[in-house]
C-alpha positions as CSV (number, residue, x, y, z in Angstrom):
1,P,85.0,81.5,62.5
2,F,87.8,79.8,64.4
3,P,90.8,82.4,63.0
4,D,88.8,84.9,64.2
5,K,88.1,83.6,67.8
6,M,91.5,82.3,68.3
7,M,92.8,86.2,67.2
8,E,90.1,87.5,69.7
9,I,91.6,84.9,72.5
10,L,94.9,85.8,71.9
11,C,94.3,89.4,72.1
12,N,92.5,89.1,75.1
13,M,95.6,87.6,76.6
14,I,97.8,90.4,75.5
15,L,95.5,92.8,77.1
16,I,95.3,90.7,80.6
17,S,99.0,90.2,80.5
18,S,99.8,94.2,80.0
19,T,97.2,94.8,82.7
20,M,98.6,92.6,85.0
21,E,102.1,93.9,84.0
22,T,100.9,97.4,84.7
23,F,99.7,96.2,88.4
24,S,102.3,94.3,89.3
25,M,104.1,97.6,88.6
26,Y,102.0,99.5,90.8
27,M,102.2,97.5,93.5
28,I,106.0,97.3,93.5
29,S,106.2,101.2,93.4
30,Y,103.5,101.2,95.8
31,G,105.5,99.2,98.6
32,M,108.9,100.8,97.5
33,R,107.5,104.3,98.6
34,C,105.9,103.0,101.8
35,S,109.3,101.4,102.7
36,I,111.2,104.2,101.8
37,S,109.1,106.6,103.4
38,S,108.9,105.1,106.4
39,T,112.9,104.8,106.9
40,E,112.9,108.2,105.6
41,E,111.0,109.2,108.3
42,A,112.8,107.3,110.9
43,S,116.0,109.1,109.8
44,N,114.7,112.5,110.0
45,L,113.1,111.7,113.2
46,A,116.8,110.3,114.4
47,R,118.3,113.7,112.7
48,E,116.2,115.8,115.0
49,S,117.1,113.9,118.0
50,V,120.7,114.4,117.5
51,A,120.0,118.3,117.1
52,E,118.0,118.1,120.0
53,A,120.9,116.1,122.2
54,K,123.4,118.6,120.9
55,R,121.7,121.5,122.7
56,N,121.2,119.3,125.8
57,Y,124.9,118.0,125.8
58,R,125.7,122.1,125.2
59,L,123.7,122.8,128.5
60,A,125.5,119.7,130.0
61,T,121.8,118.0,130.8
62,I,123.4,114.9,129.1
63,D,126.6,113.0,129.4
64,F,128.8,112.2,126.3
65,L,127.9,108.6,126.5
66,V,124.2,109.6,126.0
67,F,125.4,112.0,123.0
68,L,127.1,109.4,121.5
69,T,124.1,107.1,121.7
70,V,122.0,109.6,120.1
71,Q,124.2,110.0,117.1
72,T,124.7,106.0,116.9
73,S,120.8,105.6,116.8
74,Q,120.7,108.3,114.2
75,L,123.7,106.5,111.9
76,T,121.7,103.2,112.1
77,A,118.5,104.9,110.9
78,D,120.3,106.3,108.0
79,Q,122.0,103.3,107.1
80,S,118.5,101.5,107.7
81,F,117.2,103.8,104.7
82,F,119.8,103.7,102.4
83,Q,119.9,99.7,102.8
84,T,116.0,100.0,102.1
85,E,116.4,101.9,99.0
86,Y,119.2,99.2,97.5
87,N,117.2,96.5,98.5
88,T,114.2,98.0,96.7
89,I,115.8,99.0,93.5
90,L,117.2,95.4,93.5
91,A,113.8,93.7,93.9
92,M,112.6,96.0,91.2
93,T,115.9,95.1,88.9
94,N,115.1,91.0,89.5
95,Y,111.5,92.1,88.5
96,F,112.1,93.7,85.5
97,I,114.6,91.1,84.1
98,A,112.1,88.0,85.2
99,S,109.4,89.7,83.3
100,G,111.5,90.6,80.5
101,Q,110.8,94.1,80.4
102,P,113.7,96.3,79.2
103,L,116.0,97.8,82.3
104,T,115.3,101.6,80.3
105,K,112.2,101.7,81.9
106,L,112.7,100.7,85.3
107,I,115.8,103.5,84.7
108,D,112.9,105.7,83.6
109,L,110.8,104.8,86.4
110,L,113.7,105.6,89.2
111,G,114.7,108.7,87.4
112,E,110.9,110.2,88.2
113,K,111.3,109.5,91.6
114,K,114.5,111.9,92.1
C-alpha cells in the first residue's frame, strides 16, 4: 500500500503544480492585456487629439505652441504604450525562465497576441 499512496501523492503534486502554472500564466496574460489595453487606448486618444489640434491650428483657433504640446503628449502616450509592451514581454520572459518553462511556449503565446 505504501508505494501506491506515494504514487498518488506524487501524481497529485504534479497535477497541482501544473494547475498553478496554468493559473499563473492566465493571471500574467490577463495583467498583460489590461496594462497594454489601457496604454493603447491612451495612445489612440492622443492620436485623435492631434488630429483635432491640426484642424484647430489650420483654423487658427490655437497657436503653434499648443499644437506642439498636443503632439508631444501623443508621443509620450505612444512611448508609454511601447514601454508597457516591452516590460510585459520582459516580465513574462523572466517568469518562464524562473519557472523552467520552455521559451518556445512564450514565443507561441506572444505570436497568438498579434
